[in-house]
C-alpha positions in Angstrom: 218.2 22.0 138.1 214.9 23.8 139.1 212.2 22.8 141.0 208.6 24.0 140.1 205.9 23.5 142.8 202.5 24.5 142.2 200.6 25.2 145.7 197.7 27.6 144.8 195.0 25.3 145.9 192.7 26.4 149.2 193.4 22.8 150.7 189.5 22.6 151.5 189.7 19.0 152.8 192.1 20.2 155.4 190.0 22.8 157.0 189.9 24.2 159.5 193.8 24.4 159.6 194.1 25.8 155.9 191.9 28.7 156.8 194.9 30.5 158.2 197.7 28.3 156.9 198.2 27.3 153.3 198.5 23.3 153.3 201.8 22.9 152.2 203.0 25.1 154.9 201.5 22.8 157.8 204.3 21.6 159.9 204.9 17.8 160.2 207.5 16.8 162.5 208.6 20.3 162.7 208.8 21.2 159.0 206.2 22.4 156.4 205.3 20.0 154.2 206.7 22.0 151.2 210.1 22.0 152.9 210.2 18.3 153.1 209.0 18.0 149.6 212.1 20.1 148.4 214.5 18.4 150.7 213.9 15.0 149.4 213.9 15.8 145.8 217.0 17.8 146.2 218.6 14.6 147.7 217.2 12.5 144.7 218.2 14.9 142.1 221.8 14.9 143.7 223.0 18.1 141.5 223.2 21.5 142.4 219.7 23.0 142.9 219.6 26.4 141.2 216.2 27.6 141.7 212.8 26.9 143.4 210.0 28.6 141.8 206.5 28.4 144.2 203.3 29.1 142.4 201.0 30.6 145.0 197.7 32.1 145.5 196.9 35.3 147.6 199.0 33.9 150.5 200.5 37.3 151.8 204.1 38.5 152.3 204.7 36.4 155.4 204.2 33.3 153.5 206.0 34.4 150.4 209.2 35.0 152.8 208.9 31.9 154.4 208.9 30.0 151.0 212.1 32.1 149.8 213.9 31.1 153.0 213.2 27.2 152.4 214.8 27.8 149.0 217.6 29.8 150.5 218.3 27.0 153.2 218.6 24.5 150.2 221.2 26.7 148.4 218.8 27.9 145.8 217.1 30.9 144.4 213.5 31.2 145.5 211.0 32.8 143.0 207.2 33.5 143.5 204.6 33.3 140.8 200.8 33.7 141.2 197.8 31.5 140.0 194.6 33.6 140.3 192.2 31.2 138.8 192.2 27.4 139.3 192.3 26.4 135.8 194.2 22.9 136.0 197.7 21.4 136.4 198.9 22.7 133.0 197.7 26.4 133.8 199.3 26.2 137.1 202.5 25.1 135.8 202.7 27.7 133.1 202.2 30.3 135.6 205.8 29.9 136.4 206.8 30.2 132.5 209.9 32.3 133.3 211.3 29.5 135.1 210.5 26.9 132.6 213.9 26.3 130.9 216.7 23.8 131.4 216.1 20.8 133.8 213.1 21.0 135.8 211.3 19.1 138.3 207.6 19.8 138.8 205.9 18.8 142.1 202.7 19.1 143.2 202.8 20.2 146.9 200.4 18.1 148.5 202.3 14.7 148.7 205.5 13.4 150.3 207.4 10.3 149.5 210.2 7.9 150.6 212.5 6.7 147.7 215.9 5.1 147.2 216.6 5.8 143.5 218.9 8.3 141.9 217.4 10.8 139.2 218.9 9.9 135.7 219.0 13.6 134.3 220.2 12.3 130.9 216.8 11.1 130.2 214.0 13.1 128.2 211.5 12.7 131.2 210.9 10.6 134.3 207.6 10.1 135.9 207.5 9.2 139.4 204.9 6.7 140.4 203.7 4.4 143.1 201.9 1.0 143.1 198.1 1.2 144.5 195.6 -1.2 145.1 192.8 0.7 143.3 194.1 2.8 140.3 190.4 3.8 139.5 191.0 7.2 141.4 194.3 7.9 140.0 196.2 8.8 136.6 198.2 5.9 135.8 200.8 4.9 133.3 201.4 2.1 130.8 205.0 1.1 130.4 207.1 -1.8 128.7 209.8 -4.0 130.2 212.5 -1.3 129.8 210.3 1.3 131.8 209.5 3.3 129.0 206.0 4.9 129.4 203.8 3.8 126.6 200.6 5.6 127.6 198.8 8.1 130.5 195.5 7.1 131.6 193.4 9.2 133.8 191.2 7.4 136.4 190.7 4.1 134.4 187.4 2.4 134.8 188.8 -0.9 133.8 192.3 -2.3 135.1 195.2 -1.2 132.7 197.7 -0.4 135.3 198.4 -0.2 139.1 201.3 2.4 138.7 200.0 5.9 139.8 201.3 9.0 139.0 202.1 10.7 142.4 202.5 14.3 141.1 206.2 14.4 140.7 207.8 14.7 137.1 211.3 15.5 135.6 211.9 17.1 132.4 215.2 17.6 130.6 213.9 20.5 128.5 211.9 22.8 130.4 211.6 25.2 127.3 210.0 22.5 125.6 207.4 21.7 128.4 206.5 25.2 128.5 205.8 25.3 124.6 203.7 22.4 124.8 201.7 23.8 127.9 201.1 27.0 126.2 199.9 25.2 123.2 197.1 23.8 125.1 196.0 27.1 126.2 196.3 28.8 122.9 194.2 26.0 121.4 191.9 25.9 124.3 192.5 21.8 124.8 190.5 21.2 127.9 189.2 18.2 129.7 186.3 18.9 132.4 186.9 22.7 132.1 190.5 22.3 132.9 193.9 22.3 131.0 195.7 19.2 132.0 199.3 18.2 132.2 198.7 14.7 130.9 197.6 16.3 127.7 201.0 17.8 127.1 202.6 14.9 128.0 200.9 12.9 125.5 201.7 15.4 122.8 205.4 15.4 123.7 205.3 11.6 123.9 203.8 11.8 120.1 206.4 14.1 119.0 209.2 11.6 120.1 210.0 12.7 123.7 210.6 9.3 125.6 209.4 9.1 129.0 210.2 6.6 131.7 209.2 6.2 135.4 210.9 5.8 138.8 209.0 3.9 141.5 208.9 5.5 145.0 208.8 3.1 148.0 206.2 5.1 149.9 203.6 7.9 148.9 202.4 9.7 151.7 199.2 11.9 151.3 198.5 15.1 153.5 195.2 15.6 151.8 193.1 15.5 155.0 193.5 15.2 158.8 193.7 11.5 158.9 196.0 11.1 156.0 198.4 13.9 157.6 198.4 12.2 161.0 199.4 9.2 159.2 202.0 10.6 157.3 203.5 12.2 160.6 203.7 8.8 161.9 205.7 7.4 159.0 207.9 10.4 158.7 208.9 10.1 162.7 209.5 6.3 162.1 212.5 6.9 159.7 213.6 10.3 160.9 217.0 10.3 162.7 216.6 10.5 166.3 219.0 13.2 166.7 216.6 15.4 164.7 213.5 14.6 166.8 214.1 16.3 170.1 215.3 19.8 170.3 217.9 20.6 173.1 215.7 23.2 174.6 212.6 21.2 175.1 211.9 20.3 178.9 210.4 17.1 179.9 209.0 17.1 183.7 207.7 14.1 185.4 206.8 12.5 181.9 206.9 9.7 179.7 207.9 10.2 176.2 207.2 7.0 174.0 209.5 7.5 171.0 209.5 8.3 168.3 208.1 12.0 168.7 209.1 15.3 167.9 209.4 18.2 170.4 210.3 21.6 169.1 212.4 24.2 170.5 211.0 25.3 174.0 208.5 22.8 174.2 207.4 22.1 178.0 206.2 18.7 178.8 204.7 18.4 182.5 203.1 15.3 184.2 202.1 13.9 180.8 202.5 10.7 178.6 203.5 11.6 174.8 203.4 9.2 172.0 204.1 7.4 170.1 203.9 9.3 166.9 203.4 12.6 168.2 204.9 16.0 167.0 204.6 19.1 169.0 205.6 22.6 167.5 207.9 25.0 169.2 206.9 27.0 172.3 203.8 24.7 173.1 203.1 23.4 176.4 201.6 20.1 177.5 200.5 19.4 181.0 198.7 16.6 182.8 197.7 15.1 179.5 197.9 11.8 177.4 198.7 12.2 173.8 199.6 9.7 170.9 199.4 9.8 167.3 198.8 13.4 166.9 200.1 16.8 165.6 200.1 19.8 167.9 201.6 23.0 166.2 203.4 26.0 167.7 202.7 28.2 170.6 199.8 26.1 171.9 198.7 25.1 175.5 197.3 21.5 176.1 196.1 20.8 179.5 194.2 17.7 181.1 193.5 16.3 177.8 193.4 12.8 176.3 194.0 12.8 172.4 194.5 10.1 169.7 194.5 10.8 166.0 194.2 14.6 166.2 195.4 17.5 164.8 195.9 20.8 167.0 196.8 24.2 165.3 198.9 27.1 166.3 198.1 29.4 169.0 195.4 26.9 170.7 194.2 26.6 174.3 192.8 23.4 174.6 191.7 22.3 178.2 190.0 19.3 179.8 188.9 17.3 176.7 189.0 13.7 175.9 188.4 13.3 172.0 189.9 12.5 168.6 190.0 16.2 167.2 190.9 18.7 164.5 191.4 22.3 165.9 192.5 25.1 163.7 194.7 28.0 164.6 193.7 30.5 167.5 191.0 28.5 169.0 190.2 28.3 172.6 188.4 24.9 173.9 187.5 23.7 177.6 
């Protein structure tokens, strides 16, 4: 099994955090988004994970090495591919054409999920979906009583289905997928100026590929600050307690309202923390009240009152009482 993860987008809705850190590497409860995504897919796939292919922009060698380590930690070979132009989902996946063979899962790196099913690798293809209240903003599927997909509809104006595609797809034959993606490029089949994966799926289905669906319990978005803070909350709620407080974290004269994540060498002093707070390694919080927030690594937080906030890496933040979103290497007092 291989996992293909397109992640070359600029993450504009997550600025200022994505000005210095690619969105899939933003940490939630101590782990990068893309690491959590790969781990959960690996659990559901169940079999041996052979390779993880990351499709990136110009992120630099440090980021690429971090991605290769994520693959290695899961027992897989990591590969880096590049997408230099944003030409659509089909084009992004095809950038990893050398890895498109055998059984593959394609997973776009701006989403997390909770699910309790096991992937049936004998099927031609499986699309992962979640039921949404307003499907007009999503790509959705229509399916029969046997969970066989009969149609893909992009952002329907009229109600046809509430099963939204979450951006994770299984293909039993990666080489066949590659052929159909290349066909879109060769024949210049575009919608709104982009090559779309759903066009390839529709062509595959017309040629006899049978797609079914599996429904995830919860679909967690990381598209903007508020959504990411909420995702942090949900991950903390379901995380094993033993994974949340690093043994080197020091708590002095403070209250920790769990669940919270405290990373390596975190110092909490004269503060009330939580619930739903993640604080990255080597960060220090003094004389503060913080709840429902994410603080990344190597930051100093002194005499603040924070709620529904994201604070980046290497931040000095003193004497403020706000809901805030502060990027890396910032000093505010």
